[in-house]
C-alpha positions as CSV (number, residue, x, y, z in Angstrom):
1,M,-27.0,-22.2,3.2
2,H,-25.7,-24.0,0.1
3,N,-25.8,-23.4,-3.4
4,E,-27.2,-25.2,-6.6
5,N,-23.9,-27.6,-6.4
6,G,-24.7,-28.5,-2.6
7,H,-21.3,-26.9,-1.8
8,P,-21.1,-24.1,1.3
9,H,-22.0,-20.8,-0.3
10,E,-19.2,-19.3,-1.8
11,P,-19.0,-15.9,-3.5
12,D,-18.9,-15.4,-7.0
13,F,-16.5,-13.1,-8.1
14,T,-17.1,-13.6,-11.9
15,P,-18.0,-10.2,-13.6
16,T,-21.4,-9.5,-14.6
17,Y,-20.7,-7.2,-17.2
18,K,-17.8,-7.1,-19.7
19,E,-14.9,-4.8,-18.4
20,E,-13.5,-2.7,-21.5
21,R,-10.2,-1.4,-19.8
22,P,-7.9,-3.6,-17.8
23,Y,-7.7,-3.0,-13.8
24,W,-4.4,-1.3,-14.2
25,K,-5.8,1.3,-15.9
26,R,-8.7,1.4,-13.6
27,A,-6.8,1.3,-10.4
28,H,-6.4,5.1,-9.4
29,L,-10.4,4.4,-8.8
30,D,-9.6,2.0,-6.0
31,W,-9.3,3.2,-2.5
32,R,-7.2,0.2,-1.9
33,L,-4.3,1.8,-4.2
34,W,-4.6,5.2,-2.2
35,V,-4.0,3.7,1.0
36,A,-1.0,2.2,-0.2
37,V,0.4,5.0,-1.8
38,V,-0.4,7.0,1.7
39,F,1.3,4.3,3.7
40,V,4.3,4.4,1.4
41,F,4.7,8.2,1.5
42,A,4.4,8.1,5.4
43,A,7.4,5.5,5.3
44,L,9.5,7.5,3.0
45,A,9.1,10.6,4.9
46,I,9.8,8.8,8.2
47,Y,13.0,7.0,6.7
48,I,13.9,11.0,5.3
49,V,13.2,12.6,8.6
50,T,15.2,10.2,10.8
51,V,18.4,10.1,8.9
52,D,18.2,6.8,7.4
53,L,16.4,5.4,10.7
54,S,19.4,6.3,12.8
55,T,18.5,6.2,16.5
56,V,21.5,8.2,17.6
57,P,22.2,11.4,15.7
58,A,25.9,12.4,14.9
59,V,27.2,14.9,17.2
60,R,29.8,17.4,16.2
61,V,32.2,19.0,18.8
62,N,33.6,22.3,17.8
63,G,32.8,22.2,14.3
64,S,34.8,18.1,13.8
65,N,33.1,15.4,11.7
66,R,34.3,12.6,14.4
């Protein structure tokens, strides 16, 4: 399928209407933003819960901090 220029069909991303607000003001309506926010908070929670991603927890013997 070819468009009027003879090139293979490529989607046209030009808006058909004038957008009054810039994207950063409408971003909270975009599902991709919320997916990214969930991943960031999940990464932060994992980082905090695992004590800075350490694999071996600190062992305290008889109250000493060695």
